[in-house]
VMD Tcl script that draws the C-alpha trace (Angstrom):
set ca {
  {57.57 55.95 62.89}
  {60.87 57.79 62.42}
  {59.31 59.78 59.58}
  {56.41 60.84 61.83}
  {58.12 61.50 65.18}
  {61.61 62.04 63.95}
  {64.88 60.87 65.46}
  {66.06 62.02 68.88}
  {69.09 64.22 68.54}
  {72.14 63.17 70.45}
  {73.62 65.64 72.89}
  {76.54 67.49 71.45}
  {79.71 67.07 73.43}
  {81.39 70.30 74.59}
  {84.53 71.21 72.69}
  {87.77 70.11 74.33}
  {89.57 72.79 76.33}
  {92.40 74.57 74.55}
  {95.87 73.23 75.32}
  {98.01 75.28 77.69}
  {100.62 77.55 76.15}
  {103.38 75.57 77.83}
  {102.22 72.27 76.26}
  {101.96 73.85 72.81}
  {105.45 75.30 73.15}
  {106.88 71.95 74.29}
  {105.26 70.16 71.35}
  {106.77 72.62 68.87}
  {110.18 72.29 70.54}
  {109.96 68.51 70.13}
  {109.24 68.95 66.42}
  {112.19 71.33 66.16}
  {114.50 68.79 67.78}
  {113.30 66.17 65.30}
  {114.07 68.48 62.39}
  {117.51 69.27 63.86}
  {118.26 65.56 64.00}
  {117.40 65.19 60.31}
  {119.59 68.16 59.41}
  {122.54 66.61 61.27}
  {122.12 63.36 59.32}
  {122.07 65.30 56.06}
  {125.25 67.13 57.11}
  {126.96 63.78 57.59}
  {125.93 62.73 54.04}
  {127.13 66.05 52.59}
  {130.53 65.67 54.25}
  {130.85 62.15 52.85}
  {129.96 63.36 49.33}
  {132.53 66.18 49.62}
  {135.23 63.64 50.43}
  {134.16 61.50 47.49}
  {134.29 64.50 45.13}
  {137.83 65.27 46.30}
  {138.98 61.69 45.71}
  {137.36 61.18 42.27}
  {138.67 62.58 39.00}
  {136.59 64.98 36.90}
  {134.19 62.97 34.84}
  {130.84 61.20 34.92}
  {131.51 59.59 38.32}
  {132.26 62.92 39.92}
  {129.20 64.53 38.32}
  {126.98 61.77 39.73}
  {128.34 62.37 43.23}
  {127.75 66.11 42.82}
  {124.16 65.47 41.72}
  {123.48 63.36 44.81}
  {125.11 66.04 46.98}
  {122.84 68.73 45.44}
  {119.73 66.68 46.24}
  {120.84 66.28 49.84}
  {121.64 70.02 50.04}
  {118.16 70.97 48.75}
  {116.56 68.66 51.29}
  {118.66 70.26 54.02}
  {117.48 73.74 52.94}
  {113.85 72.59 53.24}
  {114.42 71.26 56.77}
  {116.24 74.45 57.76}
  {113.26 76.50 56.59}
  {110.92 74.33 58.69}
  {113.21 74.71 61.67}
  {113.22 78.50 61.34}
  {109.40 78.58 61.20}
  {109.13 76.35 64.26}
  {111.61 78.59 66.08}
  {109.49 81.67 65.29}
  {106.35 79.89 66.54}
  {108.12 78.99 69.77}
  {109.19 82.61 70.27}
  {105.61 83.81 69.75}
  {104.24 81.29 72.25}
  {106.93 82.20 74.79}
  {106.07 85.90 74.48}
  {102.37 85.17 75.01}
  {103.24 82.95 77.99}
  {105.41 85.65 79.55}
  {102.65 88.23 79.08}
  {100.07 85.87 80.60}
  {102.28 85.20 83.64}
  {102.90 88.93 84.06}
  {99.17 89.69 84.05}
  {98.54 86.86 86.53}
  {101.29 88.11 88.86}
  {99.97 91.68 88.61}
  {96.47 90.49 89.52}
  {97.79 88.64 92.56}
  {99.83 91.68 93.60}
  {96.82 94.01 93.34}
  {94.68 91.55 95.32}
  {97.31 91.33 98.06}
  {97.64 95.13 98.20}
  {93.87 95.56 98.50}
  {93.74 93.05 101.34}
  {96.66 94.72 103.13}
  {95.05 98.14 102.63}
  {91.78 97.01 104.22}
  {93.66 95.43 107.14}
  {95.73 98.58 107.62}
  {92.60 100.76 107.65}
  {91.02 98.53 110.30}
  {94.14 98.70 112.46}
  {94.40 102.48 112.03}
  {90.88 102.96 113.43}
  {91.95 101.33 116.69}
  {95.03 103.54 117.11}
  {94.63 107.11 118.40}
  {97.46 109.60 118.16}
  {96.26 111.24 121.38}
  {96.96 108.00 123.27}
  {100.50 107.95 121.93}
  {101.07 111.59 122.91}
  {99.83 110.89 126.42}
  {102.00 107.78 126.75}
  {105.01 109.65 125.40}
  {104.62 112.51 127.86}
  {104.07 110.08 130.72}
  {107.19 108.12 129.78}
  {109.23 111.33 129.66}
  {108.00 112.26 133.15}
  {108.79 108.79 134.48}
  {112.27 108.92 132.99}
  {112.87 112.34 134.59}
  {111.71 111.02 137.97}
  {113.93 107.96 137.62}
  {116.93 110.11 136.69}
  {116.29 112.29 139.74}
  {116.10 109.21 141.97}
  {119.31 107.78 140.53}
  {121.05 111.12 140.93}
  {119.92 111.35 144.55}
  {121.02 107.79 145.32}
  {124.39 108.42 143.70}
  {125.03 111.68 145.54}
  {128.05 111.69 147.81}
  {127.34 112.08 151.53}
  {130.44 114.21 152.10}
  {131.69 117.26 150.22}
  {135.21 116.85 148.80}
  {137.88 119.35 149.82}
  {138.45 120.60 146.28}
  {134.85 121.91 145.83}
  {134.17 125.55 146.72}
  {131.09 126.02 148.87}
  {130.16 129.16 146.87}
  {129.65 126.95 143.76}
  {126.39 125.57 145.30}
  {124.08 128.55 144.77}
  {120.99 127.09 143.03}
  {118.07 125.74 145.10}
  {116.59 123.71 142.24}
  {112.74 123.80 142.33}
  {110.20 124.33 145.10}
  {106.40 124.04 145.44}
  {103.79 123.36 148.11}
  {102.27 119.89 147.56}
  {99.75 117.75 149.35}
  {96.06 118.10 150.08}
  {96.40 121.73 151.22}
  {97.96 122.71 147.89}
  {95.10 121.48 145.69}
  {95.07 123.53 142.44}
  {96.61 126.50 144.25}
  {95.51 128.12 147.50}
  {96.33 131.05 149.77}
  {97.62 128.67 152.44}
  {100.04 127.10 149.96}
  {101.21 130.55 148.81}
  {101.89 131.63 152.41}
  {103.84 128.44 153.09}
  {105.95 128.98 149.99}
  {106.54 132.62 150.97}
  {107.86 131.49 154.35}
  {110.13 129.03 152.59}
  {111.50 131.75 150.32}
  {112.24 133.98 153.30}
  {114.41 131.18 154.64}
  {116.22 130.98 151.31}
  {116.91 134.71 151.33}
  {118.52 134.42 154.76}
  {120.79 131.67 153.41}
  {123.63 133.51 151.69}
  {124.70 130.37 149.77}
  {121.45 130.23 147.78}
  {121.28 132.80 144.99}
  {118.49 131.39 142.76}
  {115.40 129.16 143.00}
  {112.60 128.24 140.59}
  {108.95 127.28 140.99}
  {108.00 123.78 139.78}
  {106.18 123.53 137.54}
  {105.62 127.01 136.11}
  {103.09 126.38 133.27}
  {100.33 123.77 132.92}
  {97.58 123.12 130.37}
  {94.15 123.24 132.02}
  {93.06 120.27 129.87}
  {96.05 118.10 130.77}
  {96.93 118.54 134.45}
  {99.35 116.03 135.91}
  {100.77 117.94 138.86}
  {99.39 120.20 141.57}
  {99.93 123.00 142.20}
  {101.06 125.04 139.15}
  {101.97 128.71 138.99}
  {100.32 129.65 135.67}
  {97.34 127.77 134.16}
  {96.36 128.25 130.52}
  {94.12 126.85 127.78}
  {93.40 127.78 124.17}
  {91.59 131.01 125.07}
  {92.82 132.32 128.46}
  {95.35 132.01 131.27}
  {95.51 132.88 134.98}
  {97.93 132.74 137.83}
  {97.43 130.80 141.07}
  {97.98 132.41 144.50}
  {101.49 130.95 144.43}
  {102.20 133.02 141.32}
}
mol new
graphics top color blue
foreach p $ca { graphics top sphere $p radius 0.5 }
foreach p [lrange $ca 0 end-1] q [lrange $ca 1 end] { graphics top cylinder $p $q radius 0.2 }
display resetview
């Protein structure tokens, strides 16, 4: 029957996985330590033969000791050659291991950088520089208002004797505000003109400024304004 149908072939087992570089290096180091131990034993024998040669007189006995010492020395040279070869193999394995670890670390670094890059791109899409500019300008305005409030609250209610009244000659800023002011109107301009007439009659006031003077038509935060502009044109309000 076997001649007709043949024999069922057994499944071939997969080859064993290759040993890790670290295990191979450790095994070679163990062999090197074994060889070093043999070399140390041979050194002990050589030292003993040297002492015997010193103590014996020239003759057949001394020549016999020298012959035994030469055999031990040749055996030591063989072990030293094996140790040097094992040392070279260990160095080669260590170099390969270092290179493998470097490639593995580089791969992990690149993977981490790619992941961080994708995350950074996603976060960048949700951040708009225009929002930051608006927040920054608003914070500056709020800080200015707070400083003005603090300055007003800290102002002395009486004028000291050592301050000359002619030193106070600047009337800060003026503007018509409220519903009647809107974006600038004739009524607001007339009210401001009446206010300026009062300043002219006050001899202590020598200078005043309109607040604010310029404003971007696409970014209005205060009404009224004297001069309105955009990227292509500008115009003055009745107050101007």
